[in-house]
C-alpha positions as CSV (number, residue, x, y, z in Angstrom):
1,M,-29.7,-67.8,4.5
2,E,-27.2,-66.7,7.2
3,P,-27.7,-68.3,10.7
4,I,-28.3,-64.9,12.3
5,M,-31.1,-64.1,9.8
6,L,-32.7,-67.5,10.4
7,M,-32.7,-66.7,14.2
8,V,-34.4,-63.4,13.5
9,L,-36.9,-65.2,11.3
10,L,-37.5,-67.8,14.0
11,L,-38.4,-65.0,16.5
12,I,-40.7,-63.3,14.0
13,A,-42.4,-66.6,13.3
14,I,-43.2,-67.0,17.1
15,G,-45.0,-63.7,16.9
16,A,-46.7,-64.7,13.7
17,G,-47.9,-67.9,15.3
18,I,-49.4,-66.0,18.2
19,I,-51.3,-63.8,15.9
20,G,-52.3,-66.6,13.6
21,A,-53.7,-68.8,16.4
22,L,-55.4,-65.9,18.1
23,F,-57.3,-64.8,15.1
24,G,-57.5,-68.1,13.2
25,L,-55.5,-66.8,10.3
26,G,-52.5,-69.2,10.5
27,G,-49.8,-66.5,10.5
28,G,-49.7,-66.1,6.8
29,I,-50.6,-62.4,7.0
30,V,-47.3,-61.9,8.8
31,F,-45.1,-64.5,7.0
32,V,-45.8,-63.2,3.5
33,P,-44.9,-59.5,4.0
34,V,-42.0,-60.3,6.3
35,L,-40.4,-62.7,3.8
36,T,-40.9,-60.4,0.9
37,I,-40.2,-57.0,2.5
38,L,-37.5,-57.9,5.1
39,F,-35.9,-61.0,3.6
40,G,-36.2,-60.2,-0.1
41,L,-38.0,-63.4,-1.2
42,D,-40.2,-63.3,-4.3
43,A,-43.9,-63.7,-3.7
44,T,-44.0,-67.3,-4.9
45,A,-41.2,-68.4,-2.5
46,A,-42.7,-66.4,0.3
47,A,-46.1,-68.0,-0.3
48,A,-44.6,-71.5,-0.3
49,A,-42.7,-71.0,3.0
50,S,-45.7,-69.4,4.5
51,L,-47.9,-72.4,3.8
52,V,-45.4,-74.6,5.6
53,G,-45.6,-72.2,8.6
54,I,-49.4,-72.3,8.5
55,V,-49.3,-76.1,8.8
56,A,-47.2,-75.7,11.9
57,T,-49.5,-73.0,13.4
58,S,-52.6,-75.1,12.8
59,T,-50.8,-78.0,14.5
60,G,-49.9,-76.0,17.5
61,S,-53.3,-74.3,18.0
62,A,-55.9,-76.9,16.9
63,T,-55.3,-79.3,19.7
64,G,-55.9,-76.6,22.4
65,Y,-59.0,-75.3,20.7
66,V,-60.5,-78.8,20.2
67,K,-59.9,-79.6,23.9
68,K,-61.7,-76.4,24.9
69,G,-64.7,-77.3,22.7
70,L,-64.4,-74.1,20.6
71,T,-63.7,-75.9,17.3
72,N,-66.6,-77.0,15.2
73,I,-65.1,-80.2,13.7
74,R,-68.2,-81.1,11.7
75,L,-68.4,-77.7,10.1
76,G,-64.6,-77.6,9.4
77,M,-64.6,-81.0,7.7
78,L,-67.5,-80.1,5.4
79,M,-65.9,-76.8,4.4
80,E,-62.5,-78.3,4.0
81,I,-63.7,-80.4,1.0
82,T,-64.2,-77.4,-1.2
83,T,-61.3,-75.4,0.4
84,T,-58.8,-78.1,-0.5
85,I,-59.9,-78.2,-4.1
86,G,-59.5,-74.5,-4.3
87,A,-56.0,-74.7,-2.7
88,I,-54.8,-77.2,-5.3
89,I,-56.0,-75.0,-8.1
90,G,-54.6,-71.8,-6.6
91,A,-51.1,-73.3,-6.1
92,A,-51.0,-74.6,-9.6
93,V,-52.0,-71.1,-11.0
94,A,-49.7,-69.1,-8.7
95,V,-46.4,-70.3,-10.2
96,Y,-47.4,-68.6,-13.5
97,L,-48.4,-65.2,-12.1
98,E,-46.1,-62.2,-11.7
99,N,-45.1,-61.2,-8.1
100,W,-47.0,-57.9,-8.1
101,V,-50.2,-59.6,-9.2
102,L,-50.0,-61.9,-6.1
103,M,-49.4,-58.9,-3.8
104,I,-52.3,-57.0,-5.2
105,I,-54.6,-60.1,-4.7
106,F,-53.3,-60.4,-1.2
107,S,-53.9,-56.7,-0.4
108,A,-57.4,-56.8,-1.8
109,V,-58.3,-59.8,0.4
110,M,-56.9,-57.9,3.5
111,F,-58.8,-54.7,2.8
112,Y,-62.1,-56.5,2.1
113,S,-61.9,-58.7,5.1
114,G,-60.9,-55.8,7.4
115,F,-63.8,-53.7,6.2
116,K,-66.3,-56.4,6.7
117,M,-65.1,-57.3,10.2
118,A,-65.1,-53.6,11.3
119,A,-68.4,-52.6,9.6
120,S,-70.6,-55.6,10.1
121,P,-72.0,-56.5,13.6
122,E,-71.9,-60.1,14.8
123,K,-75.3,-61.8,14.5
124,I,-75.7,-65.0,16.3
125,I,-78.9,-67.1,15.4
126,E,-80.1,-69.5,18.0
127,D,-82.2,-72.4,17.1
128,N,-84.2,-72.9,20.2
129,D,-86.7,-75.5,18.9
130,G,-83.9,-77.8,17.7
131,S,-85.2,-78.1,14.2
132,S,-81.8,-77.4,12.6
133,D,-79.2,-80.1,11.9
134,F,-76.5,-77.4,12.2
135,T,-77.1,-76.1,15.7
136,F,-74.1,-76.2,18.1
137,E,-73.0,-74.7,21.4
138,F,-69.7,-73.9,23.1
139,K,-68.4,-72.3,26.2
140,D,-66.2,-69.1,25.8
141,P,-63.4,-69.3,28.5
142,A,-63.5,-65.5,28.7
143,D,-67.2,-65.6,29.5
144,P,-67.8,-68.8,31.4
145,G,-71.3,-67.8,32.6
146,R,-73.3,-69.7,30.0
147,N,-73.0,-71.9,26.9
148,Q,-73.3,-70.0,23.6
149,R,-75.8,-71.7,21.2
150,Y,-75.7,-70.9,17.5
151,S,-77.3,-72.2,14.3
152,I,-75.2,-72.2,11.2
153,Q,-76.8,-70.4,8.2
154,N,-76.1,-70.5,4.4
155,M,-74.2,-73.8,4.6
156,K,-74.1,-74.5,0.9
157,G,-73.1,-71.0,0.0
158,G,-70.4,-71.1,2.6
159,M,-69.0,-74.3,1.2
160,A,-68.9,-72.8,-2.3
161,L,-67.2,-69.7,-1.2
162,C,-64.5,-71.8,0.6
163,T,-63.3,-72.7,-2.9
164,V,-62.2,-69.1,-3.3
165,A,-60.7,-69.1,0.1
166,G,-58.6,-72.1,-0.8
167,A,-57.4,-70.7,-4.0
168,V,-56.4,-67.3,-2.4
169,S,-54.7,-69.3,0.3
170,S,-52.3,-71.1,-2.0
171,M,-51.8,-68.2,-4.4
172,T,-50.8,-65.8,-1.7
173,G,-49.7,-68.0,1.2
174,V,-52.1,-66.2,3.5
175,G,-53.7,-69.4,4.7
176,G,-57.4,-68.7,3.8
177,G,-58.3,-67.7,7.3
178,S,-58.6,-64.1,6.3
179,I,-61.6,-65.1,4.1
180,K,-62.9,-68.1,6.2
181,V,-63.2,-66.3,9.5
182,P,-65.3,-63.4,8.1
183,L,-67.2,-65.8,6.0
184,M,-68.2,-68.0,9.0
185,N,-68.8,-65.1,11.3
186,L,-70.7,-62.7,9.0
187,Y,-72.3,-64.9,6.4
188,M,-72.9,-68.2,8.3
189,H,-73.3,-66.5,11.7
190,V,-70.8,-68.6,13.6
191,P,-69.5,-66.7,16.8
192,I,-66.2,-65.1,16.2
193,K,-64.3,-67.4,18.7
194,A,-65.8,-70.5,17.3
195,A,-65.1,-69.3,13.8
196,S,-61.4,-68.5,14.6
197,A,-60.9,-71.9,16.3
198,T,-62.5,-73.7,13.4
199,S,-60.4,-71.8,10.9
200,S,-57.3,-72.7,12.9
201,Y,-58.3,-76.4,12.6
202,M,-59.0,-76.1,8.8
203,I,-56.1,-74.1,7.6
204,G,-53.5,-76.7,8.2
205,I,-55.2,-79.1,5.8
206,T,-55.6,-76.4,3.2
207,A,-52.0,-75.2,3.5
208,F,-50.7,-78.6,3.3
209,S,-52.5,-79.2,0.0
210,G,-51.0,-76.1,-1.5
211,A,-47.5,-76.7,0.0
212,I,-47.3,-80.1,-1.7
213,V,-47.8,-78.5,-5.0
214,Y,-45.1,-75.9,-4.3
215,F,-42.7,-78.6,-3.1
216,F,-42.9,-80.5,-6.4
217,E,-42.4,-77.2,-8.2
218,G,-39.2,-76.6,-6.2
219,A,-40.5,-73.4,-4.7
220,I,-39.9,-74.2,-1.0
221,I,-36.6,-72.9,0.4
222,L,-35.9,-75.5,3.1
223,D,-34.0,-73.6,5.8
224,V,-36.5,-70.7,5.6
225,A,-39.4,-73.1,5.9
226,A,-37.8,-74.8,8.9
227,A,-37.3,-71.6,10.8
228,V,-40.8,-70.4,10.0
229,S,-42.5,-73.7,11.0
230,V,-40.6,-74.1,14.3
231,G,-41.3,-70.6,15.5
232,A,-44.9,-70.7,14.3
233,Y,-45.6,-73.9,16.2
234,F,-44.5,-72.5,19.6
235,G,-46.2,-69.2,18.9
236,A,-49.4,-70.9,18.2
237,V,-49.4,-72.7,21.5
238,I,-49.0,-69.3,23.2
239,G,-51.7,-67.7,21.1
240,T,-54.2,-70.4,22.0
241,R,-53.7,-69.7,25.7
242,V,-54.0,-66.0,25.2
243,S,-57.3,-66.4,23.3
244,S,-59.1,-67.8,26.3
245,K,-58.6,-64.5,28.1
246,V,-59.7,-62.1,25.3
247,N,-63.2,-60.8,24.9
248,S,-65.0,-61.6,21.6
249,K,-65.7,-58.0,20.6
250,V,-62.1,-56.9,21.3
251,L,-60.9,-59.9,19.2
252,K,-62.9,-58.8,16.3
253,R,-61.8,-55.2,16.5
254,Y,-58.1,-56.0,16.6
255,M,-58.6,-58.5,13.7
256,S,-59.8,-55.7,11.4
257,V,-56.8,-53.5,12.3
258,V,-54.4,-56.3,11.5
259,F,-56.1,-56.8,8.1
260,F,-55.8,-53.1,7.2
261,A,-52.2,-52.8,8.3
262,I,-50.9,-55.8,6.4
263,G,-52.9,-54.8,3.3
264,I,-51.2,-51.4,3.2
265,L,-47.8,-52.9,3.6
266,M,-48.3,-55.2,0.7
267,I,-49.7,-52.4,-1.6
268,L,-46.5,-50.4,-0.8
269,Q,-44.4,-53.4,-1.6
270,A,-46.2,-54.0,-4.9
271,G,-45.8,-50.4,-5.9
272,G,-42.0,-50.5,-5.1
273,V,-42.3,-47.9,-2.3
274,I,-40.7,-50.3,0.2
């Protein structure tokens, strides 16, 4: 790729890193359409480069979120077991699928996640008697008045569904955060900021698992992946700082808008409109 185009990609990756860290999505929802629509990569190459960028986004954001106490490391490690299995399966399958199939899968995930985030109210369950082994608390930097306690629900079901998140992550390069954040927030009743921070922590491991498969398949374009990863890392550091100033309800609303916008773009791309 020409140096000027790599510089443009680097700047776009910074923006993607900000969005990825802010919403816990890893930036894949920006990397994939940008690489396919603007830079003309096929869906498999775009997914491979995107996964490398997601690893960088996770690296840049996870440290900040862990220091602030937003990340639920115990939950993330448990869910990552099944997510990684799904990621390996998804990457192995993706190289045999047509580009338009991957785009349709990507769009369907975006529309579903956007609808659920917009239509379903956040429900936080507090375990005041301390009987649950999965009760945690954190302090939202944007609302420092009190610690937020929450009790995780549907743990086994959440872990099982993370296999799907891992597979979709590797197949489309989206990072799995677009499934895991709504899954944790709406199904497991984790507060949106804790869910986003935990997703940012998890997605790097998931993406790395898928990226390794793509690497051995020869699907990673090295100069593209380098530009994406460098920009994504610095964008993620910025996004982590912005997150501490954003209200949870506003964060959830904007997240659904991002999902719908990217889903529409990819449907148009799959149909040959753009």
